[in-house]
N, C-alpha and C positions, 0 to 999 in steps of 0.2 A: 504493500500500500504506500502511496506517496504521502508526504507529510500533510497533516491537516492545515497547519499554518505555513503557506507557501512563501518562497523567497520574494516573489513578486505577485501582487494580486490587486484586483480592482473590485470595489464594493459598489453595487448599484442598488439603491433602495427602491424597489419596484413594488407597488400595490398590485400584484399580478401573480398568476400562476406562471411557471417557468416557460419561457418562449423557446421555440425550436431553432430560431435563427436570429442573428444579430439585427438590431433595429437599424432602419435607414430613414433618412430625411429626404423628402421630395419637395421640389420647388418648381413652380410654373414660371417660365421665362416668357413674359407677355409679348415682347418684340421678337423673340427668337423662335416662337412656335414650337417649343419643345419643353420637356421636363427633365431637370437634372436630378440624378439619384446619388445621394451622399451616404457613404458608410460612416456612421457616427460612432462606431466602436473599433475603428481601425487599430489593429494591434501594433503596427510599426510606428505609430506616432499620431499625427493630427488627422482630423476627418478629411476624407478625400472623395471626389466625384468619381464614381465607378461606372456610370452609364448615363446616356442621354436618350430620351424616348421622344420621337417625333409625334406631334399631335396636330390638332387643327390650328386655325389662325386666331391669334389673340387669346392664348390660354390664360384664364383669370384665376380660378380657384381649384383646389384639389382636395379630395377626401379619400381615405383608405377604409375599406370594409373591415370592421373588427371581427367579423365572423368568418367570411370567406377571404382569408388573409392574403390571397394572391390577386386581389382585385383592387384597383384604384380608379377613381372617376375624376375627369378634368372637364371644366366648362370651357368651351371654345367660343369666345364672344362674337367673333366675326363670321363663324360658320353656322351659328344657331344650332349647335349640337354638343354632345359630350363625348369624350373619348373614354373607352373602357380599356384599362391597361392590365396586362398580366404581369405582376411584379416578380413572378418567378423567373421570367426571362426578359423582363423589361421591354415589352413590345405592345403596341396597340392592337387589340384583337377585334374591336368593332367600334362603331359610333352609333349614338342614339339621337335622332332629331328631337329637339325640344322647341321652346319659344324663341323670341327675338332677343339677342344680346344676353345670353345666360351669364350670370356672374357668380353669386354665392351658391354653395352646394353643401349638403349634409346627408349623412346616412344614419339610420337608426341602429341601436346597439344590437338588434337581432340580425342586422345585415340584410334584411329583406326589402327595404325600401330606401331609395335615394330621392332627395327633394332638391329641385333645381329652381333658382330664382331667374325669371326671365324679365329683365329690367325694362325692355323697350315695349312690351305689351302687357305689363302689369299682371303677371300670372306666376304661379308656381307649378312646375311639372312634377308629377309623382311617378317614379319609375319602379317597376318590379325587377329586382336584380336577378331573379332566376331566369327571366325571359329577355331582359334588357330592352323593355318596351315601356312607353308611357301609358299608364292605366288610368290616370285622372289628371285634371287641370283645375287649379284653384285660383280664383280671381283675388288678387291682393294689390292695393294701390302703391305704385312707385316702389317696388321691392328692391332690396340691395343685398343684404346678408341674411343668413339663415342658420338655425341651430335646432336640434332635436333633443328632448329630454331622454334620460337613460331608459325609462319605461317604454319609450316609443309612442307615447299617447298624445304628446303635444309638440307642435312645431312653432317656433318663434321667428318672425320675419321683421327686419327693420324696414320702415317705409320712409325713405330718405327725404322726399319732398314734403310729406305731411307731418314729419317729426313725431312719428308714432311707431309702435310695435304691434303687429297683428299676431294673434294666437290662433292656430289651426288645430282643430280636433281631428286626429288621424283616423278615428273610427268613421267619421262622415266626410272627411276632407273638406271641411267648411270652416270659415273664420267665425269663431265664437266670441272673441273679445278683442278690443283694441285699447292700448294704454298710451298716454302721452309721455314722451321723453324729451330730450334736448333737441337742438337744431341739427338737421342733416345727420341722423343716426347712420352709422356705417357698420362697424364690427359688432358681433354679438357672441356670447358664450354663456354656458350654464356651469354652475359648480357641480362636482361629481355626484352629490346627493339630489340634484335637481330642485333644490329649494330656492335658489337665487338665479336671476338672469342679469348679466352685466352687458351694457350697451354703450359703445363709444359714440359720442356726439361730436362730429367733425367741426361744426361751426360754433359750438358752445364751449369747446375745450373742457368737456366734462365726461364722466361716466355715470350713467343712470343705473341704479340698483333696484330690481323688481323682485318682490316676494311672490313666488308662483302660487302659493296656497290661497292668498287673498287677491292676487292680481293687482297689487298696489305698488306704486313707486315709493320705496321706503328710504332712499338716500340718493344724494348726488355728490359725486367726488370730483373736485377740481384736479385736472391733470395738465399735461403740456399742451402745446399748440397743435391744433388739427389732429386729434387722436383718430386712429384708423383701425388697426388690428388689435385683437385681445386674445389672451390665452390664460388658462387657470391651471395651477399645478394639481397633481392627482390627489393631494391631501385637501385641496380646497382652501388652503390658508393664504395663498397669494394669487393676485391677478396681475398680469403683465400687459401693459398697454403701449403700443407703438405710437409715438407722436411724430410730428414732422421731422424733428431732429433730436429726439431723445426717447427713452423708454421709462415709463412710470411704473413703480412697484407699489401695489395697493395691498395693505393688510386687510383681509376680508372680515376679520373679527371687529375691527374698528372703522372700516371703510375710510382709511386715511392713507395718503401716499407716504410711505416710510423710506423710500429711496428713489433716486433718479439715475439711470444708467446712460452712458454714451452721450451725455449732454456736451454740446460744443464741438462735436466732430464733423459738423456740416454734412451729415448723411441723411438720406431720404428713406425713411423706414416704411415698410408696408406690412406684409403678413408676418406672423410670429408663431412658433411652435416650441414646446418644452419637452425635453427628453423625459423618459419614464422615471428616472431617478430624481428629477426636479433639480438637477445640478447645473444644467446648461439650457440657455434659450437660443434658438436659431431664428434670426431676423432677416427677412428679405430686404436688401439695401438697393433700392431701385436705381439710384444715380451712379453706383459703382459696379453694377453687374456682379455683386457678391452677396454671400450670406455672412452676416456678422454674428459671431458666437459670443454670448455673454456668460461669464462665470456667475451663477446665481448665488454662490456662497458669499462672494464679495461684491456682487452687482457691478462688475467691471468688465471692460473689454478683454477678450481672451485671444481671438484670432479672427481671420476672415478667409472665406473660401470662394474662389472664383467659380462662377456658374455661367449661365447664359445671359442673353440681353433682356434688361428690364425685369428682374425677378419680382414676383408679386405674391402668389399664394404659397403657403407652407403647410406641410403635414409630416407627421412622424409615425412610423409603424405602430399601430395601436396594440394595447394589451388586451388580455381576455376580459370582455365586458362583464362577465359574470362575477368576477372577484371584486368585492367591495369590503374593505376592512371595517368591521363593526366594533363599537366600544360598549362597555357596560355588561351587565349580567344577562344571561340568556332567559328569555321569557317562554314558559311552557303553559299550554292551556290544559285544564283538567276539569272534568265535570264533577259536580258534587254527587253525594249518594242519592239525592232525590231526583237526579236527572235534569236539574235546572240548567239555565244557560251557563256556559263555561266561564270561569274566571281565570286570571293569570297569577302565577306565583314565580317570584324571582329565585333562580337557582344558580349559585356560583360553584363551579367545579374546579377543584385544585388540580395543578399540573403534576399528576403522579406519573410514574414510569409506565403504568398501564395506559393512561390516556395519551402519553407521548407515542407509545408503540402503536396505539389505535390510529392516531392521525398519520403516522408514517406509513402504516399499512394501507390507509386510504389512498395516499399518494402513489404507493406502489401498484395498487389495483387500477387506478385511473390514469396513471402516467407511466406505464411500464417501459416506454421507450427511453425514459430518463433514469428510472430507478429499478435496476435489476442486477443480480437476482433478488427476490423479495425475502422478507423475514430475516434480515441481517440482525446481528447483535447490537444492542444499544451500547455506545461507548462514551464514557464520561470524559470531558476535556475541560478542566477548570470547573466553572459552574455551569457549563453547557453540556449538552448531550447530542450525539450525532450517530448516524449510520453511514457507512461507506459502501458504495455499490461498484464492485470491480468491473462488472460486464460493461456498464455504461460510463465508468470513470466519473461518478458524480457523488454528491453528498446531500444529506438532509441534516440540518443543524437546528437545535432549539436552544435559544438563549432566554433563561428565565428572568434576567434583569429587566427586560422590556417586553416579556411574553411574546417574543418574536420568533417566527419560523423562517429559515433561509434555505434555499437550494443552491448548490454549487456545481459547476461543471468545469473540467480541466481544460487548459489551453497551454500552448507553447508561445512564449514571447521572446523576441530578439534572438531566436534560433536555439537558445539553450535553457533559459529560465523556465521553470514550470510553475504554474499557479492555477488558481480557480477564480472564476467569476461567481460572486455571491449575489443571488437575486432574492430580494425581500418578498415573501409570499403572504404576509399578513400575520395576525396574532394567532397563537395557538388556541386561545379561547374561541376565536371565530371558526377555526377549522374543526375544533371539537363539536361545535354547533352543526357545521355542515356534515361532518362524518357521523354524528350521533354517538360520540365517544364519551363514556364515563358519566352519563347523566342518570341520576337516580331521583325518584320522587319520594319524599318522606311519607310514611303511612298516615292515612286519615284518621282523626279521632272518632270514637263512637259516641254519638249524641243520644240523650234520653229525651223522649217526647215530653213536653211540646217543643223542646229545643231542636234546632236543625244546624247543619254545618254551614258556616260561612267560608267558602272555598278561598276567598281572597286573603283571609287572615288565618285559615286553618284552625278555627275555633268554633265552639258551639254557642249559638245565640238564640234568643227567643224570637220567633217569627213575628212579622207584622200582621195585624188583622187584615182579613180580606174583605173588601167592600164591593157590593153589587152596584153597578152603574144605575143611575147617574151619581151615586154617592162616591166619595173619595175619602182617603184616610187623612186624619189630622195627625201629623207626625209628633206633635207635642203631647197628645193624649192617647195616641194609638186607638182612636175611635173613628167611626164613619160619620160623614155629614154630607148634605147636599150643597155643592158649591154654587156660586153665582154663575149664571150662564155666560159663556164666552161668545161674543158676537163677532162676525166677520164683516169688516168694512165693506160697504158704507153703513151697515146696520149698527145700531147701538142698543145697549141694554136698558129696558124699562124696569127700574128698581121696584116698582109697585107690583109687577106681575112676574118678574124674573124671566122675561121673554125678550126676544130681539125684535126691533122695529126699524123700519127704514124712514129716516127723517126727510122732510121736504128740502128741496134744493134752494139755495139763496136766490133772490130775485135776479132775473136775467139769465139764469142757468137752467139747463135741462139734463135729464138722465140719458146716458147713451146706452148702447146695447149691453155694455158690461155693468150697467146699473151705477155708473159713476156720474157725479155732477160735473158740468163744465159748460163753457160758453159754446154755443152751436158753431160748427165749422162753417166758415165763409164759403159761399158757392162762387166759383170763378168761371168766367166765360172763356172758351177757347179763343186764342191759343194760350191765354193766361192760366196758370196752375197755382195751387195753394201751397204756401209755405207753412208746414205743420207747426214749426217752432213759433212763428209769430201770428199764425192764423190770418195771413194776408195773401193777396194775390200778386203774382209777379209773372212777367213774360220770360220764359227760360231762354238762355243763350244757346246757340249752336255754333259749330265751327264755321267760320266765314262771316258771321254777323259783325256789325260794328260794336265795339266794346263800350263800356260805360265811360271811359276816358278818351274816346275818339279813336282807339286803335282797332285792329281786326282780331276777333276771337280765334284762337288756335288750339285751345284745350279747355274742356269743361268737366265738371264733376258736381256731385250733390244735386243731381237733377237739372243741371244747367244754371243753377243759381250762382255757382262759383266757377272760377276758371282763370285762364291767362289770356291776355291780349297783347299784341305786338304792334309796333309802329308800322305804318303801311310801307315805309321805305327805310333803307339804311340811312344812318346819320351821315350828313354831308356838310362840310365846312366851306364848300366852294359854290359860287353861284352857277346857275345853269349856263352851259356854253363855255365855262372857263377852260383854258388849255392847261392841263396838269399832266405830269408824268403818269402813264397808265399804271405803273407799279405802285405809285403812292396815292393816287386819287382815292379819297374817301376811306383810307386805311389809317389806323391809329395804333400807337403803343397801348399797352394794357391800362396804364394809369390814366391816359387821356380817354380811353374807351369808357372807363368807369365814370369819369366826369361828364363826357358827352351824353351817355345814356341817361344820367340823372337830370340832365338839363331840360328834359321835356316837362318836368313838373312833379308834384307829389306822387310817390309810388312807382314812378318809372325808374328802371334800373337795368344794368347789364345782366343778362340772364345767368342763372347758375348753370352748372354743367348739365343738370337734369332738365332744367327749363329749356336750355339751348337744344338738347337732343329732341325734346318734344316739338320744338319749333322746326327742326330739320325734318321730322317725320311728317309735318303738315306744310312743307314748303310750297307744294303745288297750290294748295288752297290759299295760302297767305300771299305768295308771289313776290315779284320785284327783288329776287335774290340774284347775286352774282355767283355763278357756279365755278369760276376759275380761281377763287380766293377762299380764305378761311375766315371764320367768325370767332370773336372772343367770347369766353364765358367769364363770370366773376369768380369762379371757384379756383382758388390757388392750389398748387400741387405741393409736393414735399418740401421745396425750398422757397425762401422768401422772394426769389427772383424769377419764379416760374408760375404759370397758370395754365388752365386747360383751354385748348383751342379745338375747333371742329371744322372738318372739311365738309362743305355742302355738295361735294361731288359724290363721295361714297359714304359720308356719315362718320368717318373715322375721327375719334376724339384722341388727342395727344397733348402732352405737356410741352410747352415751349417757353422761351425767354420772354419776360414781360416787355422787353425792348422790341420784340418782333411786331410787325405791323399787320393788322388784320382789320376786317370790316366790323361794323357795329350795328346791331339791330336791338333797340331797347324794348323791354317787355314790362308788363305790370300785372299783378295779381288782383283779382276782384272777388 
């Protein structure tokens, strides 16, 4: 047997069962139309790019299937499809058509469904991973990023234009709730237990914290400038946010920024992923064509890895989604002698050699490819206990100091040193619960009538008197009485008769079909329609109408009551017929463009990146565009010197220097 304490070893704290292969990091190269594959456990030194996979045009985001571990999915923004990658040989095996401009992507922990955000036609595509086909489409306004809870029951989507998050019930694939967050929400992530959702607000420089049980915004955290990506470690204790030129570290227990990494390096950060050990973060650095690696122990720069052009989305090989480390004592349900509803009783099991053997046996039965031959002798080492498996050259180790279970597998490093990788598999208490090891239930006491067993306290108590409806029990006297009738609104209780009556409505109000009082709904004559919120009539706007501020309507929502209007022509500083260079006529730097757009009056502004894209999609209806030049948006990119530009030839959006000259079309929301 090789020594238990090797000359050279690496410890990886993984909340996971042991993996069969080294983890890899995957990054989408937006301008390179490929995906770089990085070996993040390279034994000879630093992390290295081991492969590149050609995919579609404009790859935006990537996600790996946690169940079918040889599958990855990439959104191709300009091809309106996703690439399905076989990670075993790093090749594209098929594409799945989805909606227009797919961006964000997520997969459920069961690995059966992939959810794709289609930003240009306000939908989410639902893909069956077994068939690689779209099985449903959900309408969501202005979607950008997406996340799925661990149970696979809820999908959360950021709505960048509306400053909200939509919640989709996966049983019906319908939006069930919407919650307000900050301005221009971009990235989104859930903590491992699914109790909190974290949303980066690009224009507010904040992160919104949502409680999933109540669907309430419970906190707002100030971070750096223009936050974009977000990742949470497997313990759920830290959230890491990529800002324009820094990374904010949030303590999730206090929702406070406790550290800032990479500040002042003039780097443009995009997607982020964290290794399973929680020791390193990998950040897509768009302006350097690199992945920046952060040491999360010191929150400092560690190294950079050259990848493809304009890296954007990040993902790391997922762990087994079934393994969740639990804390506290195990809860067991047990029925009382009378067969009443079950109660729970807390049972704490000591870590005996029998229970350690039982857990080790469970691993041997369920993971024989790692732990063979089975039923080896328990060997003490200091205060720890381990088994060594010669056939697979691996270890199972229990450390009672922190009730932790580790698995180890051997490797050679630098040609002659031999050691082990130790992978944290969770607490022994958790695995005893999973394996059903060492749990015994104390005997129940025998109660003498009229007393009965209280299963929650394991004691005999005198039972409560049983009352016949409509009588109920008075807890103070243990007697029965007839309670006051409970009325359902709008009915109220008549104290003299103890009955429910419907009161008359106030003057001017009538009862509707639901028996509620209210002002009668106003009747509107076509084409006018009723605004239910104000009970007034209005004429809905449609695309191509004149807008309320004199522009032309090019986007509507809320039944045509709200939308966007644009100026009828591009901004021009030159009188008609003036002789000006064709390259400069009516084009402006970004700062001039912002000023020119706002000069039309209150509410007029240079369109955001999303508003500009909506204008591009309606350019035929709006008209008067120049098709051989680009148009400015007000949305800045990763650096203070750059902003988003859009070609009205092919709709391509790209970041360029603010000194660049482009055309200006002002817009206004109503």
